N, C-alpha and C positions, 0 to 999 in steps of 0.2 A: 506917821511923823511925815513922810513923804506927800501925802494930801494936803497937808497944814504948809510944806514950801513954798512962798512967794511966787518965786522964780517960777513960769511953765516951764516941768518938764515935757517928756516921751516914757510913759511910764508903758514896759512891756509885759503881760501878765501872761504866762505862758503855763504848759501845761495845765490840769483841771482847778488852778486857780482860781481862773478866770468863773468857770462853770458853778462854783465852793461861795462865789462874793454876788453872784447874780441877782439883780434888784436887791443887792445889798449898799453899793455904790454910788454915795451921794454924787452928784451933777460937780464937775472939778474944773478950774482954769489951765490942768493938765492937761495932755492931749494922749488917750489912753488909745494903746493897740493889742486887741484880746488877739491871740497867738493861739493853736496848734487847736485842742479844743473845745476852745471856747464859745463856737458857732457863729453868726450870725444873728441869730435870734437874739443872743445876750449883747450884742451893738446894734441891735436895733431898740432892746430895751431900754439902753444907757437912753442912748440919743433922745429916743422919746419924752422922757425926764430934763435934757435941757433945757432951760428957763429964758436963755438971751439970745440973742443970731448970732453972737460975734463967740458966745463959748467954743472953744475945741472938740470939732464932735469926732467919737473915735470910728476904728476901723476893723476891722478883720484881717489876718493873714494868717492861711495857711502853714503847715509842718514846713519847714523849710527842711533842705537839703539834710539828712544825719551827719553829725560828726564835724560840719563844714564849721566853721571860725572864718571871722572877720578879714579877707583880703590884706586889705591895708594893716593887721597889728603883722605883724613877719613874725614874731617869736612863734604864736597858736597858727598862722600859713606854715611854720617851720615844721611844726609839729602837727600837722592836717595833710602834711604833703602826701602821704601813702593810705592814706583814706580812699575809701569807693565813694564819698561825696565828691570827692576830690577830682577823686578821674571824670565822673559826670559831670562836673563843672566843665574840665580841660577839654575832652571829650566832644562836650556839645557845641563850645562855642569851636573849637578847632575846625568840625567835622559836620558837614551841612545831614539832614534827617536824611534817610532813603528814603526814594520815593516808593509805593503802595506795591509797586511792581516787580522788586527787586529785593524784599526785604523774604526772608527763608523758614521761619516759624510765623505760624499762624498765631500759639500764643503761646506767653511762657511765663514761667513761675519759680522763683524759688525761694522759699518761706524756710523759719525753723519753727519750732513745735514748742511751746512748755507750756503751765499752768495759766500762766498768764497771760494765755492769751487764747481764747476762748473758741473766736473768731476759726483762726486760723486751725483747732482740728476741726472744726466744726466741718470746714471746706477739705482737709484729711476725708475725713470719715465719709464725705457723697463722693469724693472721686472715686479714693482709692477702694472703701469696703462696700458699696452701695452703687458702683456702680455707673456713676459718673463721670468717668473717662470718657467710657463707651460710650455714650450720649453723646459728648461732647467730638470725638474723633466722628461719627456719622455727621454731624452740622457740619465740618470743616469740609470732608468728601462731597457734602450734596452739592456745594457752590463751587463754582470751577473755576474763580479765581482765591480760591481758598483751597483747594484739593490738589494741588502740587505743592502745598507744604509740609509741614509737621510743628509735632507741638511735643512741648517738653514742660513736664513738669516735673521737681526737686524739692521732699524736705527733707530738713534734718533734724529726726526727733531728739529733743534735749529733756525730756518727762522724763519722772524718775523708772527706771528698770532698761529704757530704753534709750537711755543718753547716747548718742552719736552715730545715732544708725541714722542712713539716709535710705529712703522710698524715691524712687526714679521711676515716670511713666513718659512710655513717649521715648521720643530721638532721647539723643543722649545732648546736653548742652556743651554747650563750648565754655568752656574753662572762664573767659575773660567778661563778667558780667552786662558791663556797661554795652559790650560791645554786643551780646544776647539779646538786651531789651532792642537798641538801635535794629535789630535784623527783625524785630517780633512785629507783626501787624494791634498784635492784644499783650499788655502787659498789666497781669494780675495785683492786683496792692489792695491783698487781704488789711484788713485791723491787725495791730501789733498793741502795741503801749499804749499806742495813740489812732489812731483813726485813718489809715492805711501808710501813720510816718512819711519819710519825704517820699514817699513813691510815684507820687501822681506830678512831682518838679519833676520826679525823676522822668520816667515818662512821658511827659509834654517836650522836654527840654532833649528828649533825643527822638519825638517823635516817633513813640508808639500809640494810642489809644487804651487809657486807665478803667483796669474794670475794676470799680469800688463796690463798699458795703454801699445801700441807699442811702440808710446811716443809722450804723450800730444795733440792727434790723436778723443780720445773719447769727448771731447770738443773741437775742431778743432782748437786746440794751441792756447786754450784761459788762461788755468792755467799756460801756459809755461810763459812768463814774458819778453818776448827775448830770453829765451833761448831754444842752439837749440833741441837739441836730445841727452835729457837724461838717454834716453834706450839702447843707440850704445852698450856703453860699455855691456849691460848680451845679447843686441841680434845679436854682431857681435864677439863680442872679442875685445881683440886691441894686436896693433904686440907685447907684450910683455906680453899678453896672450892671446894665437889665440885657446881660446875656447867661442864658444857659450852657454847661460846656456840655460840648458834646461826648463824652465817656458811658462805658454802658453801664448801669449803674443795677443791684442787683439786690431784693431783700431775702433770699435765702439761697443758701450757695447751691441749693440742689437742684433753682431750675436756670442755673448758671448757665447751660446748655441753647436753651429756649432765649433767653434773653439777649447770648448771643445771635442763633439764632434772627430774634426777633430785630436786630442790629443793620442783620447784614442784608435785611429786605426795605432798613426804612429809608427810601430815596432823598427824603428832605435832609437824613441828617450826613448823607454820604455825598447832599453836594456841598456839605459846609466844609469837607476836610481837605 
C-alpha cells in the first residue's frame, strides 16, 4: 500500500526486513533508506534496477544509537533521558575526544551473552576459555605506546544456568560505560541482535577505534539472518562515499590479537587517525 501511495515518501526498512526483500522491491518514486543489517549490497542492487535518471536513489544507514529517540520529540526524549544512548549523545557533543596519549585503556569490552548472540559466545570462548586474553595482553605489552595502558573485558552471562553471572578479565572497568569507551584506544563491537548494534557510532563519537566483525564471519554467518554483507559500507566504502573506515576488522575472534597487532604496525592507517 505504501509503494502505491501517489506522493513521494521516504521509507525506512529496518532490521532484517530489507534483506528478506532484497531483489524483490520494484523501482519506485519513493526514496528508500535501508538501515541496520541491510548492507550496501542491497542498496547497490536496488539502484542498479532504476530505469529513469530522476528516480530517487536508495541509501544505506547503519544502526544508530540504541534506544535514542528523535530529539525533536519532547515526549520520546523525556522517556529516553536516562538511556545509555542519550548519555553517549550528550557526552559526545559536550566533551572532546581524548587524544590517544591521554587514554588509559588499551581495549575495552562490555557485552551480554545469550543464545541469540552466537558471535559474542565465540568471543567469550576465545578470550576466556582458549587463552586469547593472554595473547591480547602480549600484543599490548609489545608496543611502547600501549604498554602502559590496561585492558578491560567484562561479560554478563544471560544464558540458561549462568544467568546474571559476570566474568571479568584484566583491569576493573569504570562503572561509567560512556567514559570507559572515551578512555579506550580500541572498543570491541561484537555482533548482537544486529551487526554491532549501535556500538560503531558510539565508539566513533567518543573517539575510540571500533573493532568489528568483518561481516558476520566470526560465527559462520549464523547471526546474519539472510543479510549479505553489513560491514561492506565501512570496509570498502560506497560509490557516493569512497572511503574505507580505519576500523579493526576481524574474521575470527581467535585472530583478534593478531588483527590488533597488524593494525598497530600499519603506518598508512595510523596516518589517517
